[in-house]
N, CA, C and O atoms as a printed pandas DataFrame, in Angstrom:
     atom_number atom_name residue_name chain_id  residue_number  x_coord  y_coord  z_coord
0              1         N          MET        A               1    8.861    7.559  -24.617
1              2        CA          MET        A               1    7.384    7.020  -23.553
2              3         C          MET        A               1    6.132    6.928  -24.850
3              4         O          MET        A               1    5.954    7.582  -25.877
4              5         N          ALA        A               2    5.562    6.020  -24.347
5              6        CA          ALA        A               2    4.507    5.694  -25.471
6              7         C          ALA        A               2    3.104    6.545  -25.052
7              8         O          ALA        A               2    2.749    6.715  -23.886
8              9         N          ASP        A               3    2.432    7.007  -26.156
9             10        CA          ASP        A               3    1.120    7.709  -26.148
10            11         C          ASP        A               3   -0.125    6.452  -25.821
11            12         O          ASP        A               3   -0.754    5.761  -26.622
12            13         N          THR        A               4   -0.165    6.489  -24.451
13            14        CA          THR        A               4   -1.356    4.924  -24.194
14            15         C          THR        A               4   -2.729    5.787  -24.606
15            16         O          THR        A               4   -3.748    5.097  -24.598
16            17         N          ALA        A               5   -2.884    6.998  -24.914
17            18        CA          ALA        A               5   -4.198    7.304  -25.341
18            19         C          ALA        A               5   -4.676    6.914  -26.992
19            20         O          ALA        A               5   -5.838    6.720  -27.351
20            21         N          GLU        A               6   -3.599    6.868  -27.760
21            22        CA          GLU        A               6   -3.941    6.046  -29.127
22            23         C          GLU        A               6   -4.076    4.836  -28.814
23            24         O          GLU        A               6   -5.125    4.310  -29.186
24            25         N          ALA        A               7   -3.219    4.103  -28.140
25            26        CA          ALA        A               7   -3.285    3.021  -28.391
26            27         C          ALA        A               7   -4.479    2.043  -27.506
27            28         O          ALA        A               7   -4.797    0.951  -27.978
28            29         N          SER        A               8   -5.109    2.546  -26.171
29            30        CA          SER        A               8   -6.353    2.141  -25.545
30            31         C          SER        A               8   -7.600    3.144  -24.974
31            32         O          SER        A               8   -8.510    2.836  -24.205
32            33         N          GLY        A               9   -7.354    4.319  -25.554
33            34        CA          GLY        A               9   -8.113    5.355  -25.394
34            35         C          GLY        A               9   -8.230    5.759  -24.174
35            36         O          GLY        A               9   -9.187    6.408  -23.750
36            37         N          ALA        A              10   -6.975    5.297  -23.335
37            38        CA          ALA        A              10   -6.923    5.969  -21.901
38            39         C          ALA        A              10   -6.034    7.556  -22.242
39            40         O          ALA        A              10   -5.738    8.085  -23.313
40            41         N          ALA        A              11   -5.793    7.987  -20.792
41            42        CA          ALA        A              11   -5.062    9.146  -20.597
42            43         C          ALA        A              11   -3.951    8.687  -20.672
43            44         O          ALA        A              11   -3.536    7.554  -20.429
44            45         N          ASP        A              12   -3.127   10.173  -21.245
45            46        CA          ASP        A              12   -1.602    9.560  -21.663
46            47         C          ASP        A              12   -0.975    9.770  -20.598
47            48         O          ASP        A              12   -1.297   10.757  -19.936
48            49         N          ALA        A              13    0.041    8.943  -20.160
49            50        CA          ALA        A              13    0.832    8.693  -19.499
50            51         C          ALA        A              13    1.999    9.523  -19.490
51            52         O          ALA        A              13    2.685    9.686  -20.499
52            53         N          VAL        A              14    2.318   10.207  -18.064
53            54        CA          VAL        A              14    3.604   11.065  -18.143
54            55         C          VAL        A              14    4.808   10.296  -17.650
55            56         O          VAL        A              14    4.653    9.975  -16.471
56            57         N          LEU        A              15    6.206    9.810  -18.276
57            58        CA          LEU        A              15    6.854    9.294  -17.785
58            59         C          LEU        A              15    7.498   10.423  -16.574
59            60         O          LEU        A              15    7.544   11.649  -16.664
60            61         N          VAL        A              16    7.900    9.664  -15.592
61            62        CA          VAL        A              16    8.746   10.024  -14.630
62            63         C          VAL        A              16    9.696    9.720  -14.257
63            64         O          VAL        A              16   10.424   10.543  -13.703
64            65         N          LYS        A              17   10.016    8.587  -14.393
65            66        CA          LYS        A              17   11.302    7.675  -14.297
66            67         C          LYS        A              17   11.505    6.259  -14.590
67            68         O          LYS        A              17   10.498    5.554  -14.650
68            69         N          MET        A              18   13.049    5.553  -14.847
69            70        CA          MET        A              18   12.798    4.203  -15.215
70            71         C          MET        A              18   13.511    3.904  -13.766
71            72         O          MET        A              18   14.354    4.668  -13.297
72            73         N          THR        A              19   13.059    2.660  -13.090
73            74        CA          THR        A              19   13.441    2.032  -12.114
74            75         C          THR        A              19   14.929    1.550  -12.616
75            76         O          THR        A              19   15.413    1.912  -13.688
76            77         N          GLN        A              20   15.641    0.596  -11.591
77            78        CA          GLN        A              20   16.725    0.017  -12.307
78            79         C          GLN        A              20   16.594   -1.255  -12.887
79            80         O          GLN        A              20   17.412   -1.902  -13.542
80            81         N          ASP        A              21   15.278   -1.555  -12.502
81            82        CA          ASP        A              21   15.219   -3.010  -13.133
82            83         C          ASP        A              21   14.516   -2.928  -14.338
83            84         O          ASP        A              21   14.105   -4.011  -14.753
84            85         N          GLY        A              22   14.214   -1.748  -15.147
85            86        CA          GLY        A              22   13.646   -1.080  -16.078
86            87         C          GLY        A              22   12.051   -0.392  -15.977
87            88         O          GLY        A              22   11.638    0.607  -16.567
88            89         N          ARG        A              23   11.436   -1.146  -15.173
89            90        CA          ARG        A              23   10.096   -0.764  -15.164
90            91         C          ARG        A              23    9.845    0.946  -15.138
91            92         O          ARG        A              23   10.785    1.521  -14.590
92            93         N          ASN        A              24    8.679    1.924  -15.662
93            94        CA          ASN        A              24    8.496    2.667  -15.821
94            95         C          ASN        A              24    7.837    3.222  -14.597
95            96         O          ASN        A              24    6.811    2.738  -14.120
96            97         N          VAL        A              25    8.345    4.054  -14.205
97            98        CA          VAL        A              25    6.925    5.176  -13.090
98            99         C          VAL        A              25    6.355    5.864  -14.004
99           100         O          VAL        A              25    6.741    6.448  -15.017
100          101         N          GLU        A              26    5.307    5.693  -13.454
101          102        CA          GLU        A              26    4.473    7.198  -14.799
102          103         C          GLU        A              26    3.502    7.967  -13.910
103          104         O          GLU        A              26    3.155    7.610  -12.784
104          105         N          VAL        A              27    3.177    8.866  -14.434
105          106        CA          VAL        A              27    1.871    9.421  -13.688
106          107         C          VAL        A              27    0.564    9.329  -15.085
107          108         O          VAL        A              27    0.693    9.827  -16.204
108          109         N          ILE        A              28   -0.690    8.507  -14.541
109          110        CA          ILE        A              28   -1.848    8.184  -15.733
110          111         C          ILE        A              28   -3.128    8.804  -15.067
111          112         O          ILE        A              28   -3.236    8.589  -13.860
112          113         N          SER        A              29   -3.626    9.177  -15.373
113          114        CA          SER        A              29   -5.141    9.918  -14.729
114          115         C          SER        A              29   -4.875   10.219  -13.588
115          116         O          SER        A              29   -5.683    9.959  -12.696
116          117         N          GLY        A              30   -3.444   10.963  -13.264
117          118        CA          GLY        A              30   -3.659   11.438  -11.482
118          119         C          GLY        A              30   -2.976   10.609  -11.001
119          120         O          GLY        A              30   -2.034   11.136  -10.410
120          121         N          GLN        A              31   -2.963    9.058  -10.926
121          122        CA          GLN        A              31   -2.164    7.983  -10.257
122          123         C          GLN        A              31   -0.954    8.020  -10.632
123          124         O          GLN        A              31   -0.676    8.264  -11.806
124          125         N          VAL        A              32   -0.057    7.794   -9.741
125          126        CA          VAL        A              32    1.248    7.256   -9.969
126          127         C          VAL        A              32    1.018    5.619  -10.231
127          128         O          VAL        A              32    0.195    4.860   -9.721
128          129         N          CYS        A              33    2.071    5.369  -11.231
129          130        CA          CYS        A              33    1.948    3.827  -11.347
130          131         C          CYS        A              33    3.143    3.554  -11.822
131          132         O          CYS        A              33    3.876    4.368  -12.384
132          133         N          LEU        A              34    3.429    2.177  -11.575
133          134        CA          LEU        A              34    4.596    1.345  -11.742
134          135         C          LEU        A              34    4.425    0.353  -12.571
135          136         O          LEU        A              34    3.477   -0.370  -12.263
136          137         N          ALA        A              35    5.076    0.014  -13.640
137          138        CA          ALA        A              35    4.846   -0.368  -14.970
138          139         C          ALA        A              35    3.276   -0.681  -15.155
139          140         O          ALA        A              35    2.724   -1.780  -15.107
140          141         N          GLY        A              36    2.728    0.544  -15.372
141          142        CA          GLY        A              36    1.273    0.662  -16.000
142          143         C          GLY        A              36    0.433    0.409  -14.545
143          144         O          GLY        A              36   -0.707    0.872  -14.547
144          145         N          VAL        A              37    0.846   -0.234  -13.380
145          146        CA          VAL        A              37   -0.285   -0.506  -12.663
146          147         C          VAL        A              37   -0.452    0.578  -11.568
147          148         O          VAL        A              37    0.610    0.835  -11.002
148          149         N          GLY        A              38   -1.677    1.372  -11.072
149          150        CA          GLY        A              38   -1.859    2.318  -10.166
150          151         C          GLY        A              38   -1.249    2.195   -8.511
151          152         O          GLY        A              38   -1.948    1.460   -7.814
152          153         N          GLU        A              39   -0.515    2.574   -8.080
153          154        CA          GLU        A              39    0.435    2.490   -7.049
154          155         C          GLU        A              39   -0.390    3.482   -5.822
155          156         O          GLU        A              39   -0.829    3.185   -4.711
156          157         N          ALA        A              40   -0.370    4.572   -6.472
157          158        CA          ALA        A              40   -1.083    5.761   -5.268
158          159         C          ALA        A              40   -1.645    6.940   -6.290
159          160         O          ALA        A              40   -1.230    7.268   -7.401
160          161         N          ASP        A              41   -2.673    7.418   -5.552
161          162        CA          ASP        A              41   -3.754    8.479   -5.919
162          163         C          ASP        A              41   -3.434    9.798   -4.939
163          164         O          ASP        A              41   -4.089   10.839   -4.979
164          165         N          HIS        A              42   -2.426    9.579   -4.151
165          166        CA          HIS        A              42   -2.551   11.019   -3.125
166          167         C          HIS        A              42   -1.175   10.539   -2.485
167          168         O          HIS        A              42   -0.532    9.492   -2.560
168          169         N          ARG        A              43   -0.967   11.976   -1.703
169          170        CA          ARG        A              43    0.533   11.667   -1.040
170          171         C          ARG        A              43    0.295   11.461    0.292
171          172         O          ARG        A              43   -0.808   11.908    0.608
172          173         N          VAL        A              44    0.813   11.028    1.075
173          174        CA          VAL        A              44    0.745   10.790    2.715
174          175         C          VAL        A              44    1.858   11.498    3.179
175          176         O          VAL        A              44    2.967   11.333    2.671
176          177         N          PRO        A              45    1.632   12.365    4.212
177          178        CA          PRO        A              45    3.248   13.321    4.593
178          179         C          PRO        A              45    3.436   11.773    5.836
179          180         O          PRO        A              45    2.717   10.950    6.402
180          181         N          LEU        A              46    4.975   12.163    5.709
181          182        CA          LEU        A              46    5.657   10.642    6.545
182          183         C          LEU        A              46    5.098   10.389    7.914
183          184         O          LEU        A              46    4.817    9.258    8.310
184          185         N          PRO        A              47    4.942   11.507    8.638
185          186        CA          PRO        A              47    4.568   11.317    9.814
186          187         C          PRO        A              47    2.949   10.850    9.948
187          188         O          PRO        A              47    2.364   10.680   11.018
188          189         N          GLU        A              48    2.361   10.682    8.582
189          190        CA          GLU        A              48    1.331    9.991    8.904
190          191         C          GLU        A              48    0.889    8.690    8.283
191          192         O          GLU        A              48   -0.177    8.078    8.225
192          193         N          HIS        A              49    1.967    8.526    7.896
193          194        CA          HIS        A              49    2.109    6.775    6.927
194          195         C          HIS        A              49    1.976    5.881    8.063
195          196         O          HIS        A              49    2.276    6.160    9.224
196          197         N          ARG        A              50    1.401    4.549    7.543
197          198        CA          ARG        A              50    1.080    3.607    8.777
198          199         C          ARG        A              50    2.508    3.142    8.991
199          200         O          ARG        A              50    2.802    3.094   10.185
200          201         N          ASN        A              51    3.310    2.847    8.297
201          202        CA          ASN        A              51    4.841    2.425    8.709
202          203         C          ASN        A              51    6.045    3.742    8.288
203          204         O          ASN        A              51    6.977    3.616    7.493
204          205         N          PRO        A              52    5.712    4.891    9.023
205          206        CA          PRO        A              52    6.971    5.884    8.571
206          207         C          PRO        A              52    8.873    5.324    9.189
207          208         O          PRO        A              52    9.956    5.908    9.220
208          209         N          GLN        A              53    8.373    3.871    9.596
209          210        CA          GLN        A              53   10.053    3.454   10.308
210          211         C          GLN        A              53   10.753    2.820    8.929
211          212         O          GLN        A              53   11.894    2.847    8.469
212          213         N          MET        A              54    9.527    2.255    8.523
213          214        CA          MET        A              54   10.034    1.277    6.997
214          215         C          MET        A              54   10.770    2.221    5.811
215          216         O          MET        A              54   11.751    2.018    5.096
216          217         N          ILE        A              55   10.133    2.985    5.899
217          218        CA          ILE        A              55   10.321    4.327    4.481
218          219         C          ILE        A              55   11.711    4.849    5.161
219          220         O          ILE        A              55   12.772    4.850    4.536
220          221         N          ALA        A              56   11.617    5.183    6.173
221          222        CA          ALA        A              56   13.082    5.609    6.684
222          223         C          ALA        A              56   13.977    4.904    6.380
223          224         O          ALA        A              56   14.843    5.430    5.681
224          225         N          HIS        A              57   14.188    3.160    6.836
225          226        CA          HIS        A              57   14.865    2.423    6.766
226          227         C          HIS        A              57   15.226    2.106    5.099
227          228         O          HIS        A              57   16.287    1.688    4.636
228          229         N          VAL        A              58   14.038    2.435    4.425
229          230        CA          VAL        A              58   14.337    1.631    2.954
230          231         C          VAL        A              58   14.994    2.698    2.217
231          232         O          VAL        A              58   15.916    2.472    1.434
232          233         N          LEU        A              59   14.428    4.129    2.512
233          234        CA          LEU        A              59   14.842    5.272    2.048
234          235         C          LEU        A              59   15.316    6.390    2.698
235          236         O          LEU        A              59   14.652    7.424    2.770
236          237         N          PRO        A              60   16.470    6.257    3.202
237          238        CA          PRO        A              60   17.334    7.357    3.896
238          239         C          PRO        A              60   16.904    8.846    3.690
239          240         O          PRO        A              60   16.317    8.901    2.609
240          241         N          GLY        A              61   16.945    9.800    4.151
241          242        CA          GLY        A              61   16.309   10.694    3.730
242          243         C          GLY        A              61   15.522   11.466    2.958
243          244         O          GLY        A              61   15.668   12.601    2.506
244          245         N          GLY        A              62   14.091   10.130    2.829
245          246        CA          GLY        A              62   13.234   10.253    2.438
246          247         C          GLY        A              62   12.189   11.407    3.490
247          248         O          GLY        A              62   11.476   12.217    2.897
248          249         N          PRO        A              63   12.193   11.381    4.729
249          250        CA          PRO        A              63   11.209   12.364    5.225
250          251         C          PRO        A              63   11.590   13.836    4.797
251          252         O          PRO        A              63   10.884   14.805    5.074
252          253         N          ARG        A              64   12.517   13.893    4.247
253          254        CA          ARG        A              64   12.617   15.629    3.641
254          255         C          ARG        A              64   11.977   15.610    2.542
255          256         O          ARG        A              64   11.722   16.730    2.100
256          257         N          MET        A              65   11.532   14.519    1.784
257          258        CA          MET        A              65   10.715   14.515    0.498
258          259         C          MET        A              65    9.178   14.715    0.844
259          260         O          MET        A              65    8.485   15.341    0.042
260          261         N          TRP        A              66    8.656   14.236    1.938
261          262        CA          TRP        A              66    7.486   14.379    2.241
262          263         C          TRP        A              66    7.273   15.170    3.298
263          264         O          TRP        A              66    6.807   14.659    4.316
264          265         N          PRO        A              67    7.542   16.411    3.263
265          266        CA          PRO        A              67    7.150   17.391    4.962
266          267         C          PRO        A              67    5.841   16.855    5.043
267          268         O          PRO        A              67    5.184   16.226    4.214
268          269         N          ALA        A              68    5.496   17.355    6.610
269          270        CA          ALA        A              68    4.285   17.447    7.386
270          271         C          ALA        A              68    3.096   18.548    6.584
271          272         O          ALA        A              68    1.915   18.293    6.349
272          273         N          GLY        A              69    3.673   19.518    6.347
273          274        CA          GLY        A              69    2.694   19.984    5.404
274          275         C          GLY        A              69    2.343   19.968    4.019
275          276         O          GLY        A              69    1.698   20.846    3.446
276          277         N          CYS        A              70    2.812   18.897    3.501
277          278        CA          CYS        A              70    2.695   18.816    1.972
278          279         C          CYS        A              70    1.388   17.627    1.709
279          280         O          CYS        A              70    1.330   16.475    2.138
280          281         N          HIS        A              71    0.448   18.336    0.892
281          282        CA          HIS        A              71   -0.747   17.422    0.881
282          283         C          HIS        A              71   -1.047   17.927   -0.701
283          284         O          HIS        A              71   -2.009   17.475   -1.321
C-alpha cells in the first residue's frame, strides 16, 4: 500500500482489498475508492437503495451485509 500523503499531500489511503482485475479498493478521507476514484461516502441500507434487485442479482447474499439498521 502506498502512502499517498507523502506523494500528493492527500490523506492516507487504507487498502481494503484488491479486485480480481488488480484495482485497489481503498478508504481515502472517509470515501470508499476504486482505483483511486471516490465511489461512496456513506452506506445505504439495501431496502433503501434505488436498485436493490440488481444488487441481489449481482451479489447474492449481499442483503445480510447491509441490514436496514446499519447507518
